[in-house]
C-alpha positions, 0 to 999 in steps of 0.5 A: 512658491508652494502654498501652504496646502502644497508645502511638504515638510520633513522634520516637524517639531511639537513643543509640549508642557503638559497642558491640554493646548500642548496635547492638542498640538501633539495630535495635529503634529501626528496628523501632519507628520503622518501626511507628509512622511515626516519626522516628528520631534517632541520637545519639552524645555525645562526652564532653570529660571523656574527654580531660582524663583520658587519659594521667593528665592529660597530654593536653588537650581541644584541636585535634587529638585532638578534631577526629579524635574528631569526624571518627571519630564523624561517619564512624560516624554516617554509616555508621549512617544509611546502614544504616538507609536501606538497611533502607528506612527513610528518616526518620532523622538523626544527631547528634553532640553535646559534653557529658554523655552522661547529661544530653544523652541524657536531658534536652537532646536530647529537649527540643530534639527533642521525643523521646517515646521513647528506645531504648538499650542496657544497657551499653558497649563494655568492663568499665570502660565498662560501668560508666560506661555503665550509670550512664548508662542508670540516669540516663536511665530515672530522669530522662528525661521520655519513655519509655525502653526498654532493648533487649537 
């Protein structure tokens, strides 16, 4: 059995959310992908539950707000992809998915893309999101069928 240092990875997933922790994870993921000549997938998961909870339930998940969020995510992912390519690494794709971040990151996306390593940050954007994203990180560590690295 190979040690972690000897393990070769072919498909690496880095989930991003705009946080500093996610940016650090992306940097680490690019380094690992370069060393392994691996493919890198950058993923942002849009949780539709965030729309139904906003404004004490007065806003529903329809039309303009969801579309604007998707546009913002698409722009963010395109900027990250350009940044990675500017660093001399071209084997990178970006993805936006709707759903539960825990399930999409730990199970759905890796199954669809044969991911063999997930590199992610330990926390989210702010105190409230740190609790939420921390729970996502904990879940991914427990439920993912591939290796998980928490970049600090």
